[in-house]
C-alpha positions in Angstrom: 138.0 -60.5 -2.9 134.5 -59.3 -0.9 132.4 -61.7 0.9 128.6 -60.8 1.0 126.6 -62.0 3.6 122.7 -62.3 3.5 120.8 -62.9 7.1 117.4 -64.0 7.4 115.6 -63.0 10.7 112.7 -64.3 12.0 109.3 -62.2 11.9 107.8 -60.2 14.9 105.2 -57.9 16.4 105.7 -55.5 18.2 103.2 -52.5 20.0 105.3 -50.2 21.6 104.4 -47.2 23.1 106.7 -43.6 21.8 108.9 -42.6 24.3 110.2 -39.1 22.4 106.7 -38.2 20.7 107.3 -35.8 17.8 104.1 -32.9 17.1 102.0 -35.6 15.2 102.4 -38.1 18.5 102.4 -38.7 21.9 103.0 -41.5 24.3 99.9 -42.9 24.2 99.6 -43.9 20.8 101.3 -47.3 19.9 103.3 -48.1 16.8 101.6 -51.6 15.3 104.2 -53.5 13.1 103.9 -56.7 11.3 107.0 -57.8 9.4 107.4 -61.7 7.3 110.3 -62.8 6.2 110.8 -65.7 3.1 111.1 -68.3 5.9 107.9 -67.5 7.4 105.2 -70.4 7.0 102.4 -68.9 8.3 101.2 -66.2 10.4 100.4 -62.5 10.1 101.7 -60.6 7.0 101.5 -57.4 6.5 101.2 -53.3 8.1 99.4 -52.1 10.8 97.9 -49.2 10.4 96.4 -45.9 12.9 93.1 -46.4 13.0 89.6 -43.7 14.4 86.3 -44.6 14.7 84.8 -42.3 11.9 85.5 -39.9 9.1 84.3 -37.2 11.0 87.5 -38.1 13.1 89.8 -37.9 9.9 92.1 -35.0 10.9 92.2 -31.8 8.7 89.1 -32.5 8.0 85.7 -29.1 8.1 87.0 -26.5 9.3 90.4 -27.8 9.9 90.5 -28.3 6.1 94.0 -27.1 4.9 94.1 -24.3 2.0 97.5 -25.1 0.8 99.0 -28.2 0.8 100.7 -29.7 3.3 103.6 -31.6 1.8 105.0 -33.1 5.0 101.4 -35.0 5.3 101.4 -36.2 1.5 100.3 -40.1 1.9 99.4 -40.5 5.7 96.9 -43.4 5.5 94.6 -43.8 8.4 92.3 -46.8 8.6 88.2 -45.6 9.4 87.0 -48.9 12.1 83.0 -47.5 11.1 83.4 -48.3 7.3 86.5 -50.6 7.2 87.8 -48.2 5.2 92.0 -47.0 4.3 92.0 -43.4 4.0 95.3 -41.6 2.4 95.8 -38.0 2.8 97.0 -35.6 -0.2 97.6 -33.1 1.8 95.1 -31.4 0.9 92.2 -33.9 1.6 91.3 -37.5 2.1 90.2 -40.2 -0.2 89.9 -43.8 -0.2 93.3 -45.6 -0.4 92.1 -48.5 -1.8 89.1 -48.4 -4.1 89.2 -49.0 -8.3 86.8 -46.6 -9.9 87.1 -43.6 -12.2 89.4 -40.8 -11.7 88.1 -38.2 -13.8 84.3 -38.4 -13.0 82.5 -37.0 -10.2 78.7 -37.3 -10.0 76.1 -35.3 -7.9 72.3 -35.3 -6.7 71.2 -32.0 -6.7 68.8 -31.1 -3.5 64.7 -30.3 -4.5 64.7 -26.2 -4.9 62.1 -24.0 -6.3 61.7 -20.9 -7.7 58.8 -18.2 -8.3 61.1 -15.9 -10.8 62.2 -17.7 -13.6 65.8 -19.0 -12.2 67.2 -20.4 -9.1 70.9 -21.5 -8.4 71.1 -25.8 -8.1 72.2 -27.0 -4.3 74.5 -29.9 -5.3 74.6 -32.5 -2.9 78.1 -33.5 -2.0 76.7 -37.2 -0.3 77.6 -39.4 -2.9 75.0 -43.0 -3.0 78.4 -45.0 -3.3 76.4 -48.4 -4.4 74.9 -46.6 -7.6 77.1 -43.8 -8.4 80.5 -42.8 -8.8 82.3 -41.6 -5.9 84.3 -37.7 -6.0 87.7 -38.3 -7.8 87.6 -35.3 -8.6 87.0 -34.0 -5.4 84.9 -31.5 -6.4 82.8 -30.8 -3.3 85.1 -33.0 -1.1 85.7 -31.4 2.3 83.4 -28.6 1.3 80.6 -27.1 3.8 76.9 -28.3 2.9 76.2 -24.3 4.0 75.1 -22.1 1.6 76.9 -20.4 -0.7 79.3 -23.8 -0.9 76.4 -26.0 -1.0 76.2 -24.2 -4.7 79.9 -24.6 -5.5 81.9 -27.4 -7.5 85.5 -26.3 -6.4 88.3 -27.0 -8.9 91.3 -28.8 -7.7 93.3 -29.4 -10.8 93.1 -27.3 -13.9 92.1 -28.7 -17.1 89.2 -28.6 -19.6 85.3 -29.9 -18.2 82.6 -31.7 -19.4 79.6 -31.0 -17.2 76.2 -33.0 -17.8 73.2 -31.4 -16.2 70.1 -33.7 -15.8 67.7 -32.1 -14.5 63.9 -32.8 -13.8 61.2 -30.4 -13.1 57.7 -29.9 -11.6 55.2 -26.8 -11.9 52.3 -25.2 -12.3 49.9 -25.1 -15.9 51.7 -22.5 -18.1 55.7 -23.2 -16.8 56.7 -25.4 -19.5 55.4 -23.3 -22.1 58.6 -21.7 -23.4 61.9 -23.6 -23.0 64.1 -24.0 -19.6 67.6 -24.7 -19.5 70.9 -23.7 -17.5 73.6 -21.3 -17.0 77.5 -21.8 -15.7 79.2 -19.5 -13.6 82.9 -19.1 -12.7 83.8 -17.6 -9.6 80.2 -16.1 -9.9 81.3 -14.2 -13.4 78.5 -16.3 -15.7 80.2 -17.5 -18.6 77.2 -19.8 -20.6 73.6 -20.2 -20.8 71.6 -23.0 -22.6 67.8 -23.4 -23.5 66.4 -25.9 -24.6 62.6 -27.5 -24.6 61.6 -29.5 -21.7 60.4 -33.2 -22.7 57.5 -33.8 -20.8 58.5 -37.5 -20.6 55.7 -39.3 -17.8 52.8 -36.5 -18.3 53.6 -34.7 -15.0 57.6 -34.4 -14.8 59.7 -32.6 -17.4 63.6 -33.0 -18.6 66.0 -31.3 -20.0 69.3 -32.4 -20.7 72.6 -29.9 -21.3 76.4 -30.3 -21.6 78.8 -27.4 -20.8 82.6 -27.7 -22.0 84.6 -25.3 -19.8 88.3 -24.4 -19.1 88.9 -24.0 -15.3 91.8 -22.9 -13.0 92.7 -24.8 -9.7 91.2 -22.8 -6.8 88.1 -21.9 -8.8 84.8 -22.7 -8.5 81.9 -22.8 -10.9 78.0 -22.5 -10.0 75.1 -23.7 -12.1 71.6 -22.1 -12.1 68.5 -23.7 -13.2 66.9 -20.9 -15.8 63.9 -20.0 -17.7 63.5 -18.2 -21.0 61.3 -15.6 -20.2 62.1 -15.5 -16.6 59.5 -13.1 -14.8 57.0 -15.3 -12.8 57.8 -18.5 -14.2 57.2 -20.9 -11.3 59.0 -24.3 -11.7 60.4 -27.0 -9.2 63.5 -29.0 -9.5 63.0 -32.1 -8.2 65.9 -34.1 -6.1 66.1 -36.9 -9.0 67.9 -34.2 -11.2 72.0 -35.0 -11.1 75.2 -32.9 -12.6 78.4 -34.9 -14.0 81.4 -33.6 -14.1 84.4 -34.7 -16.4 87.8 -33.9 -16.3 88.9 -34.2 -20.3 91.9 -32.5 -20.3 
């Protein structure tokens, strides 16, 4: 006959220095742990996260971003004081740990750019206007340099079929819109598609086109987009900053 005894222990909060730090900690680090049990009527409940002051202080970002997933650090959590966000590391990039959003659509603003030759690569802004637009759950621009050539690239993190919508707005001198405008899509600098359509003169000054691409891309590849003119040559126009690219992972 066996007897099982269950004991309840009082909760406590410990703040302690790490006596024997490993490669990811040092003797000045503090460990915070909040513990509770069913007999506790009130008090702090939860788990204290180590914190950094700002997003730029997160490890493994920018030039220090890993090119190969660090399996040992998948699931690492840090709290960012300036934003009040808990961030989780998946071994490659950081993302918000607790946020409800679409997990298969990323949307970016396109920086204003001009051309006098009929075609121009589209610079894709990695900053997210969070109140109005989705974040970057596909991580196409996460931890990507804003300098050329990376400003023009969307980096594929997951192999699959993608639908890419381009909503482009143009201004230009007389004659710029007498022929069709459109866009080209490149995978690792190799052209895959070109689409052209007549621009819509929607307010008397600005012109608009809306294009959809579907493309299969492999993890590690990058997508580049280009505005084009039907005749090229000396066609001049401006792509304005109220232009956007929306990427949806379909499969």
